[in-house]
N, CA, C, O and the ligand as a Tripos MOL2 file, in Angstrom:
@<TRIPOS>MOLECULE
protein
  237   235    60     0     0
PROTEIN
NO_CHARGES

@<TRIPOS>ATOM
      1 N         -50.2470    9.9750  -19.6190 N.3       1 MET1
      2 CA        -49.1270   10.0680  -18.6670 C.3       1 MET1
      3 C         -49.5370    9.4560  -17.3340 C.2       1 MET1
      4 O         -50.5350    9.8580  -16.7350 O.2       1 MET1
      5 N         -48.7730    8.4990  -16.8850 N.am      2 ASN2
      6 CA        -49.0950    7.8790  -15.6030 C.3       2 ASN2
      7 C         -48.1270    8.3290  -14.5150 C.2       2 ASN2
      8 O         -47.2160    9.1180  -14.7650 O.2       2 ASN2
      9 N         -48.3350    7.8240  -13.3190 N.am      3 THR3
     10 CA        -47.5300    8.2770  -12.1870 C.3       3 THR3
     11 C         -46.0740    7.8340  -12.3120 C.2       3 THR3
     12 O         -45.1580    8.5690  -11.9430 O.2       3 THR3
     13 N         -45.8700    6.6400  -12.8290 N.am      4 SER4
     14 CA        -44.5110    6.1240  -12.9150 C.3       4 SER4
     15 C         -43.6610    6.9740  -13.8490 C.2       4 SER4
     16 O         -42.4650    7.1640  -13.6230 O.2       4 SER4
     17 N         -44.2950    7.4800  -14.8990 N.am      5 GLU5
     18 CA        -43.5560    8.3270  -15.8330 C.3       5 GLU5
     19 C         -43.1410    9.6230  -15.1650 C.2       5 GLU5
     20 O         -42.0690   10.1660  -15.4280 O.2       5 GLU5
     21 N         -44.0330   10.1140  -14.2780 N.am      6 PHE6
     22 CA        -43.7300   11.3620  -13.5760 C.3       6 PHE6
     23 C         -42.4950   11.2020  -12.7010 C.2       6 PHE6
     24 O         -41.5980   12.0460  -12.7110 O.2       6 PHE6
     25 N         -42.4590   10.1070  -11.9410 N.am      7 TYR7
     26 CA        -41.3320    9.8860  -11.0470 C.3       7 TYR7
     27 C         -40.0650    9.5390  -11.8300 C.2       7 TYR7
     28 O         -38.9460    9.7830  -11.3790 O.2       7 TYR7
     29 N         -40.2740    8.9700  -13.0030 N.am      8 ASP8
     30 CA        -39.1330    8.5880  -13.8190 C.3       8 ASP8
     31 C         -38.4340    9.8230  -14.3730 C.2       8 ASP8
     32 O         -37.2420    9.7990  -14.6790 O.2       8 ASP8
     33 N         -39.2160   10.9190  -14.4980 N.am      9 ALA9
     34 CA        -38.6580   12.1380  -15.0690 C.3       9 ALA9
     35 C         -37.9050   12.9360  -14.0170 C.2       9 ALA9
     36 O         -37.1620   13.8630  -14.3410 O.2       9 ALA9
     37 N         -38.0980   12.5750  -12.7710 N.am     10 LEU10
     38 CA        -37.4100   13.3030  -11.7060 C.3      10 LEU10
     39 C         -35.9170   13.0100  -11.7390 C.2      10 LEU10
     40 O         -35.5040   11.8690  -11.9470 O.2      10 LEU10
     41 N         -35.1100   14.0470  -11.5340 N.am     11 PRO11
     42 CA        -33.6620   13.8660  -11.5220 C.3      11 PRO11
     43 C         -33.2290   13.0800  -10.2970 C.2      11 PRO11
     44 O         -33.7910   13.2450   -9.2140 O.2      11 PRO11
     45 N         -32.2450   12.2390  -10.4640 N.am     12 LEU12
     46 CA        -31.7550   11.4340   -9.3560 C.3      12 LEU12
     47 C         -30.9200   12.2830   -8.4130 C.2      12 LEU12
     48 O         -30.1280   13.1290   -8.8270 O.2      12 LEU12
     49 N         -31.1280   12.0260   -7.1330 N.am     13 LYS13
     50 CA        -30.3100   12.7320   -6.1470 C.3      13 LYS13
     51 C         -28.9680   12.0330   -6.0280 C.2      13 LYS13
     52 O         -28.8800   10.8050   -6.0170 O.2      13 LYS13
     53 N         -27.9360   12.8380   -5.9410 N.am     14 ALA14
     54 CA        -26.6020   12.2630   -5.8110 C.3      14 ALA14
     55 C         -26.0250   12.6070   -4.4480 C.2      14 ALA14
     56 O         -26.2560   13.6950   -3.9200 O.2      14 ALA14
     57 N         -25.2800   11.6820   -3.8910 N.am     15 CYS15
     58 CA        -24.6710   11.8910   -2.5840 C.3      15 CYS15
     59 C         -23.6380   13.0090   -2.6550 C.2      15 CYS15
     60 O         -22.8500   13.0980   -3.5960 O.2      15 CYS15
     61 N         -23.6650   13.8520   -1.6410 N.am     16 ASP16
     62 CA        -22.7360   14.9690   -1.6070 C.3      16 ASP16
     63 C         -21.3070   14.5100   -1.3500 C.2      16 ASP16
     64 O         -20.3480   15.1810   -1.7300 O.2      16 ASP16
     65 N         -21.1790   13.3610   -0.7010 N.am     17 THR17
     66 CA        -19.8580   12.8960   -0.2870 C.3      17 THR17
     67 C         -19.2360   11.9690   -1.3220 C.2      17 THR17
     68 O         -18.1200   12.2030   -1.7860 O.2      17 THR17
     69 N         -19.9680   10.9110   -1.6810 N.am     18 CYS18
     70 CA        -19.3870    9.9310   -2.5850 C.3      18 CYS18
     71 C         -19.9040   10.0920   -4.0060 C.2      18 CYS18
     72 O         -19.3510    9.5160   -4.9420 O.2      18 CYS18
     73 N         -20.9790   10.8830   -4.1680 N.am     19 GLY19
     74 CA        -21.4940   11.1450   -5.5020 C.3      19 GLY19
     75 C         -22.3590   10.0370   -6.0500 C.2      19 GLY19
     76 O         -22.7180   10.0510   -7.2280 O.2      19 GLY19
     77 N         -22.6950    9.0820   -5.2150 N.am     20 GLU20
     78 CA        -23.5440    7.9910   -5.6690 C.3      20 GLU20
     79 C         -24.9960    8.4300   -5.7100 C.2      20 GLU20
     80 O         -25.4300    9.2500   -4.9010 O.2      20 GLU20
     81 N         -25.7420    7.8820   -6.6520 N.am     21 THR21
     82 CA        -27.1420    8.2570   -6.7740 C.3      21 THR21
     83 C         -27.9570    7.5970   -5.6780 C.2      21 THR21
     84 O         -27.7390    6.4370   -5.3260 O.2      21 THR21
     85 N         -28.9110    8.3680   -5.1410 N.am     22 MET22
     86 CA        -29.7550    7.8530   -4.0790 C.3      22 MET22
     87 C         -31.1920    7.8540   -4.5680 C.2      22 MET22
     88 O         -31.9480    8.7830   -4.2870 O.2      22 MET22
     89 N         -31.5650    6.8260   -5.2920 N.am     23 GLU23
     90 CA        -32.8950    6.7890   -5.8950 C.3      23 GLU23
     91 C         -33.9310    6.2070   -4.9410 C.2      23 GLU23
     92 O         -35.1280    6.4480   -5.0920 O.2      23 GLU23
     93 N         -33.4690    5.4480   -3.9700 N.am     24 GLU24
     94 CA        -34.4070    4.7630   -3.0990 C.3      24 GLU24
     95 C         -34.6940    5.5320   -1.8230 C.2      24 GLU24
     96 O         -35.4680    5.0800   -0.9800 O.2      24 GLU24
     97 N         -34.0750    6.6870   -1.6820 N.am     25 LEU25
     98 CA        -34.2050    7.4310   -0.4430 C.3      25 LEU25
     99 C         -35.3650    8.4150   -0.4890 C.2      25 LEU25
    100 O         -35.8090    8.8380   -1.5560 O.2      25 LEU25
    101 N         -35.8380    8.7640    0.6930 N.am     26 ALA26
    102 CA        -36.9170    9.7450    0.7970 C.3      26 ALA26
    103 C         -36.3420   11.1480    0.8710 C.2      26 ALA26
    104 O         -35.1280   11.3330    0.9570 O.2      26 ALA26
    105 N         -37.2210   12.1240    0.8370 N.am     27 ASP27
    106 CA        -36.7700   13.5080    0.8470 C.3      27 ASP27
    107 C         -36.2800   13.9550    2.2160 C.2      27 ASP27
    108 O         -35.6720   15.0170    2.3550 O.2      27 ASP27
    109 N         -36.5520   13.1280    3.2330 N.am     28 CYS28
    110 CA        -36.1290   13.5000    4.5810 C.3      28 CYS28
    111 C         -34.6060   13.4560    4.6890 C.2      28 CYS28
    112 O         -34.0060   14.0590    5.5790 O.2      28 CYS28
    113 N         -34.0040   12.7260    3.7550 N.am     29 TYR29
    114 CA        -32.5520   12.6680    3.7710 C.3      29 TYR29
    115 C         -31.9780   13.8970    3.0740 C.2      29 TYR29
    116 O         -32.5910   14.4670    2.1720 O.2      29 TYR29
    117 N         -30.8070   14.2800    3.5090 N.am     30 SER30
    118 CA        -30.1240   15.3740    2.8290 C.3      30 SER30
    119 C         -29.3820   14.7990    1.6350 C.2      30 SER30
    120 O         -29.6490   13.6770    1.2050 O.2      30 SER30
    121 N         -28.4610   15.5680    1.1100 N.am     31 ASN31
    122 CA        -27.7260   15.1020   -0.0630 C.3      31 ASN31
    123 C         -26.5730   14.1860    0.3210 C.2      31 ASN31
    124 O         -25.5190   14.1950   -0.3140 O.2      31 ASN31
    125 N         -26.7840   13.4030    1.3590 N.am     32 THR32
    126 CA        -25.7460   12.4690    1.7730 C.3      32 THR32
    127 C         -26.3590   11.0810    1.9250 C.2      32 THR32
    128 O         -27.3520   10.9140    2.6340 O.2      32 THR32
    129 N         -25.7860   10.1040    1.2760 N.am     33 CYS33
    130 CA        -26.3220    8.7640    1.3320 C.3      33 CYS33
    131 C         -26.1180    8.1760    2.7320 C.2      33 CYS33
    132 O         -25.2130    8.5960    3.4520 O.2      33 CYS33
    133 N         -26.9560    7.2040    3.1210 N.am     34 PRO34
    134 CA        -26.8720    6.6050    4.4590 C.3      34 PRO34
    135 C         -25.5160    5.9870    4.7260 C.2      34 PRO34
    136 O         -25.0780    5.9040    5.8730 O.2      34 PRO34
    137 N         -24.8510    5.5540    3.6650 N.am     35 LYS35
    138 CA        -23.5340    4.9490    3.8520 C.3      35 LYS35
    139 C         -22.5390    5.9750    4.3740 C.2      35 LYS35
    140 O         -21.7570    5.6930    5.2820 O.2      35 LYS35
    141 N         -22.5800    7.1670    3.7900 N.am     36 CYS36
    142 CA        -21.6730    8.2240    4.2260 C.3      36 CYS36
    143 C         -22.1380    8.7970    5.5610 C.2      36 CYS36
    144 O         -21.3310    9.2850    6.3530 O.2      36 CYS36
    145 N         -23.4430    8.7330    5.8010 N.am     37 LYS37
    146 CA        -23.9560    9.2460    7.0640 C.3      37 LYS37
    147 C         -23.6340    8.2920    8.2010 C.2      37 LYS37
    148 O         -23.3030    8.7120    9.3100 O.2      37 LYS37
    149 N         -23.7380    6.9950    7.9070 N.am     38 GLY38
    150 CA        -23.4990    6.0070    8.9430 C.3      38 GLY38
    151 C         -22.0370    5.9390    9.3060 C.2      38 GLY38
    152 O         -21.6720    6.0300   10.4790 O.2      38 GLY38
    153 N         -21.2100    5.7830    8.3140 N.am     39 LEU39
    154 CA        -19.7780    5.6950    8.5810 C.3      39 LEU39
    155 C         -19.0390    6.7270    7.7480 C.2      39 LEU39
    156 O         -18.7470    6.5030    6.5730 O.2      39 LEU39
    157 N         -18.7440    7.8500    8.3650 N.am     40 THR40
    158 CA        -18.0520    8.9140    7.6440 C.3      40 THR40
    159 C         -16.5500    8.7000    7.7110 C.2      40 THR40
    160 O         -15.9660    8.6150    8.7910 O.2      40 THR40
    161 N         -15.9510    8.6170    6.5640 N.am     41 PHE41
    162 CA        -14.5120    8.3810    6.5240 C.3      41 PHE41
    163 C         -13.8160    9.5640    5.8620 C.2      41 PHE41
    164 O         -13.2040    9.4460    4.8010 O.2      41 PHE41
    165 N         -13.9340   10.7020    6.5290 N.am     42 TYR42
    166 CA        -13.2930   11.8830    5.9770 C.3      42 TYR42
    167 C         -11.7760   11.7930    6.1240 C.2      42 TYR42
    168 O         -11.2760   11.5750    7.2270 O.2      42 TYR42
    169 N         -11.0490   11.9550    5.0400 N.am     43 PRO43
    170 CA         -9.5820   11.8870    5.0770 C.3      43 PRO43
    171 C          -8.9800   13.1600    5.6410 C.2      43 PRO43
    172 O          -8.2090   13.8460    4.9710 O.2      43 PRO43
    173 N          -9.3450   13.4720    6.9000 N.am     44 LEU44
    174 CA         -8.8470   14.7120    7.5020 C.3      44 LEU44
    175 C          -7.3940   14.5550    7.9270 C.2      44 LEU44
    176 O          -6.5740   15.4490    7.7170 O.2      44 LEU44
    177 N          -7.0860   13.4140    8.5230 N.am     45 SER45
    178 CA         -5.7150   13.2050    8.9830 C.3      45 SER45
    179 C          -5.0470   12.1400    8.1220 C.2      45 SER45
    180 O          -5.7240   11.2600    7.5920 O.2      45 SER45
    181 N          -3.7360   12.2110    7.9770 N.am     46 PRO46
    182 CA         -2.9970   11.2150    7.1990 C.3      46 PRO46
    183 C          -3.1850    9.8170    7.7900 C.2      46 PRO46
    184 O          -2.9960    9.5990    8.9870 O.2      46 PRO46
    185 N          -3.5520    8.9010    6.9420 N.am     47 VAL47
    186 CA         -3.7990    7.5530    7.4200 C.3      47 VAL47
    187 C          -2.4910    6.7780    7.5590 C.2      47 VAL47
    188 O          -1.6790    6.7220    6.6360 O.2      47 VAL47
    189 N          -2.3130    6.1890    8.7220 N.am     48 THR48
    190 CA         -1.1090    5.3920    8.9260 C.3      48 THR48
    191 C          -1.2640    4.0360    8.2460 C.2      48 THR48
    192 O          -2.2330    3.3210    8.5020 O.2      48 THR48
    193 N          -0.3360    3.6860    7.4000 N.am     49 PRO49
    194 CA         -0.4180    2.4180    6.6800 C.3      49 PRO49
    195 C          -0.3940    1.2260    7.6290 C.2      49 PRO49
    196 O           0.4230    1.1590    8.5470 O.2      49 PRO49
    197 N          -1.3140    0.2790    7.3880 N.am     50 ALA50
    198 CA         -1.3590   -0.8980    8.2490 C.3      50 ALA50
    199 C          -0.2350   -1.8620    7.9080 C.2      50 ALA50
    200 O           0.0930   -2.7580    8.6860 O.2      50 ALA50
    201 N           0.3450   -1.6630    6.7380 N.am     51 THR51
    202 CA          1.4100   -2.5650    6.3130 C.3      51 THR51
    203 C           2.7490   -2.1180    6.8880 C.2      51 THR51
    204 O           2.9760   -0.9180    7.0400 O.2      51 THR51
    205 N           3.6260   -3.0380    7.2050 N.am     52 PRO52
    206 CA          4.9520   -2.7150    7.7370 C.3      52 PRO52
    207 C           5.8080   -2.0380    6.6780 C.2      52 PRO52
    208 O           5.4830   -2.1090    5.4930 O.2      52 PRO52
    209 N           6.8710   -1.3960    7.0660 N.am     53 PRO53
    210 CA          7.7830   -0.7390    6.1100 C.3      53 PRO53
    211 C           8.2390   -1.6990    5.0130 C.2      53 PRO53
    212 O           8.2730   -2.9160    5.1970 O.2      53 PRO53
    213 N           8.5850   -1.1180    3.8780 N.am     54 SER54
    214 CA          8.9540   -1.9490    2.7310 C.3      54 SER54
    215 C          10.2440   -2.7270    2.9940 C.2      54 SER54
    216 O          10.5020   -3.7500    2.3600 O.2      54 SER54
    217 N          11.0430   -2.2370    3.9280 N.am     55 ASP55
    218 CA         12.3130   -2.9120    4.1920 C.3      55 ASP55
    219 C          12.1550   -4.0960    5.1510 C.2      55 ASP55
    220 O          13.1250   -4.7820    5.4710 O.2      55 ASP55
    221 N          10.9210   -4.3230    5.6000 N.am     56 ALA56
    222 CA         10.6870   -5.4420    6.5000 C.3      56 ALA56
    223 C          10.6990   -6.7620    5.7190 C.2      56 ALA56
    224 O          10.4320   -6.7860    4.5180 O.2      56 ALA56
    225 N          11.0060   -7.8350    6.4080 N.am     57 ASP57
    226 CA         11.0470   -9.1390    5.7460 C.3      57 ASP57
    227 C           9.6370   -9.6070    5.3980 C.2      57 ASP57
    228 O           8.7360   -9.5370    6.2330 O.2      57 ASP57
    229 N           9.4450  -10.0810    4.1760 N.am     58 PRO58
    230 CA          8.1300  -10.5840    3.7620 C.3      58 PRO58
    231 C           7.7530  -11.8290    4.5600 C.2      58 PRO58
    232 O           8.6010  -12.6560    4.8970 O.2      58 PRO58
    233 N           6.4710  -11.9390    4.8500 N.am     59 ALA59
    234 CA          6.0230  -13.0660    5.6710 C.3      59 ALA59
    235 C           6.1860  -14.3840    4.9120 C.2      59 ALA59
    236 O           5.8610  -15.4460    5.4420 O.2      59 ALA59
    237 ZN        -22.3050    8.7260   -0.0960 Zn       60 ZN60
@<TRIPOS>BOND
     1     1     2 1
     2     2     3 1
     3     3     4 2
     4     3     5 am
     5     5     6 1
     6     6     7 1
     7     7     8 2
     8     7     9 am
     9     9    10 1
    10    10    11 1
    11    11    12 2
    12    11    13 am
    13    13    14 1
    14    14    15 1
    15    15    16 2
    16    15    17 am
    17    17    18 1
    18    18    19 1
    19    19    20 2
    20    19    21 am
    21    21    22 1
    22    22    23 1
    23    23    24 2
    24    23    25 am
    25    25    26 1
    26    26    27 1
    27    27    28 2
    28    27    29 am
    29    29    30 1
    30    30    31 1
    31    31    32 2
    32    31    33 am
    33    33    34 1
    34    34    35 1
    35    35    36 2
    36    35    37 am
    37    37    38 1
    38    38    39 1
    39    39    40 2
    40    39    41 am
    41    41    42 1
    42    42    43 1
    43    43    44 2
    44    43    45 am
    45    45    46 1
    46    46    47 1
    47    47    48 2
    48    47    49 am
    49    49    50 1
    50    50    51 1
    51    51    52 2
    52    51    53 am
    53    53    54 1
    54    54    55 1
    55    55    56 2
    56    55    57 am
    57    57    58 1
    58    58    59 1
    59    59    60 2
    60    59    61 am
    61    61    62 1
    62    62    63 1
    63    63    64 2
    64    63    65 am
    65    65    66 1
    66    66    67 1
    67    67    68 2
    68    67    69 am
    69    69    70 1
    70    70    71 1
    71    71    72 2
    72    71    73 am
    73    73    74 1
    74    74    75 1
    75    75    76 2
    76    75    77 am
    77    77    78 1
    78    78    79 1
    79    79    80 2
    80    79    81 am
    81    81    82 1
    82    82    83 1
    83    83    84 2
    84    83    85 am
    85    85    86 1
    86    86    87 1
    87    87    88 2
    88    87    89 am
    89    89    90 1
    90    90    91 1
    91    91    92 2
    92    91    93 am
    93    93    94 1
    94    94    95 1
    95    95    96 2
    96    95    97 am
    97    97    98 1
    98    98    99 1
    99    99   100 2
   100    99   101 am
   101   101   102 1
   102   102   103 1
   103   103   104 2
   104   103   105 am
   105   105   106 1
   106   106   107 1
   107   107   108 2
   108   107   109 am
   109   109   110 1
   110   110   111 1
   111   111   112 2
   112   111   113 am
   113   113   114 1
   114   114   115 1
   115   115   116 2
   116   115   117 am
   117   117   118 1
   118   118   119 1
   119   119   120 2
   120   119   121 am
   121   121   122 1
   122   122   123 1
   123   123   124 2
   124   123   125 am
   125   125   126 1
   126   126   127 1
   127   127   128 2
   128   127   129 am
   129   129   130 1
   130   130   131 1
   131   131   132 2
   132   131   133 am
   133   133   134 1
   134   134   135 1
   135   135   136 2
   136   135   137 am
   137   137   138 1
   138   138   139 1
   139   139   140 2
   140   139   141 am
   141   141   142 1
   142   142   143 1
   143   143   144 2
   144   143   145 am
   145   145   146 1
   146   146   147 1
   147   147   148 2
   148   147   149 am
   149   149   150 1
   150   150   151 1
   151   151   152 2
   152   151   153 am
   153   153   154 1
   154   154   155 1
   155   155   156 2
   156   155   157 am
   157   157   158 1
   158   158   159 1
   159   159   160 2
   160   159   161 am
   161   161   162 1
   162   162   163 1
   163   163   164 2
   164   163   165 am
   165   165   166 1
   166   166   167 1
   167   167   168 2
   168   167   169 am
   169   169   170 1
   170   170   171 1
   171   171   172 2
   172   171   173 am
   173   173   174 1
   174   174   175 1
   175   175   176 2
   176   175   177 am
   177   177   178 1
   178   178   179 1
   179   179   180 2
   180   179   181 am
   181   181   182 1
   182   182   183 1
   183   183   184 2
   184   183   185 am
   185   185   186 1
   186   186   187 1
   187   187   188 2
   188   187   189 am
   189   189   190 1
   190   190   191 1
   191   191   192 2
   192   191   193 am
   193   193   194 1
   194   194   195 1
   195   195   196 2
   196   195   197 am
   197   197   198 1
   198   198   199 1
   199   199   200 2
   200   199   201 am
   201   201   202 1
   202   202   203 1
   203   203   204 2
   204   203   205 am
   205   205   206 1
   206   206   207 1
   207   207   208 2
   208   207   209 am
   209   209   210 1
   210   210   211 1
   211   211   212 2
   212   211   213 am
   213   213   214 1
   214   214   215 1
   215   215   216 2
   216   215   217 am
   217   217   218 1
   218   218   219 1
   219   219   220 2
   220   219   221 am
   221   221   222 1
   222   222   223 1
   223   223   224 2
   224   223   225 am
   225   225   226 1
   226   226   227 1
   227   227   228 2
   228   227   229 am
   229   229   230 1
   230   230   231 1
   231   231   232 2
   232   231   233 am
   233   233   234 1
   234   234   235 1
   235   235   236 2
@<TRIPOS>SUBSTRUCTURE
     1 MET1         2 RESIDUE 1 A MET
     2 ASN2         6 RESIDUE 1 A ASN
     3 THR3        10 RESIDUE 1 A THR
     4 SER4        14 RESIDUE 1 A SER
     5 GLU5        18 RESIDUE 1 A GLU
     6 PHE6        22 RESIDUE 1 A PHE
     7 TYR7        26 RESIDUE 1 A TYR
     8 ASP8        30 RESIDUE 1 A ASP
     9 ALA9        34 RESIDUE 1 A ALA
    10 LEU10       38 RESIDUE 1 A LEU
    11 PRO11       42 RESIDUE 1 A PRO
    12 LEU12       46 RESIDUE 1 A LEU
    13 LYS13       50 RESIDUE 1 A LYS
    14 ALA14       54 RESIDUE 1 A ALA
    15 CYS15       58 RESIDUE 1 A CYS
    16 ASP16       62 RESIDUE 1 A ASP
    17 THR17       66 RESIDUE 1 A THR
    18 CYS18       70 RESIDUE 1 A CYS
    19 GLY19       74 RESIDUE 1 A GLY
    20 GLU20       78 RESIDUE 1 A GLU
    21 THR21       82 RESIDUE 1 A THR
    22 MET22       86 RESIDUE 1 A MET
    23 GLU23       90 RESIDUE 1 A GLU
    24 GLU24       94 RESIDUE 1 A GLU
    25 LEU25       98 RESIDUE 1 A LEU
    26 ALA26      102 RESIDUE 1 A ALA
    27 ASP27      106 RESIDUE 1 A ASP
    28 CYS28      110 RESIDUE 1 A CYS
    29 TYR29      114 RESIDUE 1 A TYR
    30 SER30      118 RESIDUE 1 A SER
    31 ASN31      122 RESIDUE 1 A ASN
    32 THR32      126 RESIDUE 1 A THR
    33 CYS33      130 RESIDUE 1 A CYS
    34 PRO34      134 RESIDUE 1 A PRO
    35 LYS35      138 RESIDUE 1 A LYS
    36 CYS36      142 RESIDUE 1 A CYS
    37 LYS37      146 RESIDUE 1 A LYS
    38 GLY38      150 RESIDUE 1 A GLY
    39 LEU39      154 RESIDUE 1 A LEU
    40 THR40      158 RESIDUE 1 A THR
    41 PHE41      162 RESIDUE 1 A PHE
    42 TYR42      166 RESIDUE 1 A TYR
    43 PRO43      170 RESIDUE 1 A PRO
    44 LEU44      174 RESIDUE 1 A LEU
    45 SER45      178 RESIDUE 1 A SER
    46 PRO46      182 RESIDUE 1 A PRO
    47 VAL47      186 RESIDUE 1 A VAL
    48 THR48      190 RESIDUE 1 A THR
    49 PRO49      194 RESIDUE 1 A PRO
    50 ALA50      198 RESIDUE 1 A ALA
    51 THR51      202 RESIDUE 1 A THR
    52 PRO52      206 RESIDUE 1 A PRO
    53 PRO53      210 RESIDUE 1 A PRO
    54 SER54      214 RESIDUE 1 A SER
    55 ASP55      218 RESIDUE 1 A ASP
    56 ALA56      222 RESIDUE 1 A ALA
    57 ASP57      226 RESIDUE 1 A ASP
    58 PRO58      230 RESIDUE 1 A PRO
    59 ALA59      234 RESIDUE 1 A ALA
    60 ZN60       237 GROUP 0 **** ****
């Protein structure tokens, strides 16, 4: 048994927010990937559509 096999047997950490696996991260990180930590896009408030109303004339 070598070292690589040991690390290979370790379960992958998954992001708490997006659920993506974080295999390249160190233990200093919590269960949140840097992407979710850097730019958190919590859908707390209703997002206003950037597109104009459907009754508007098409460009
Ligand atoms: Zn994430």
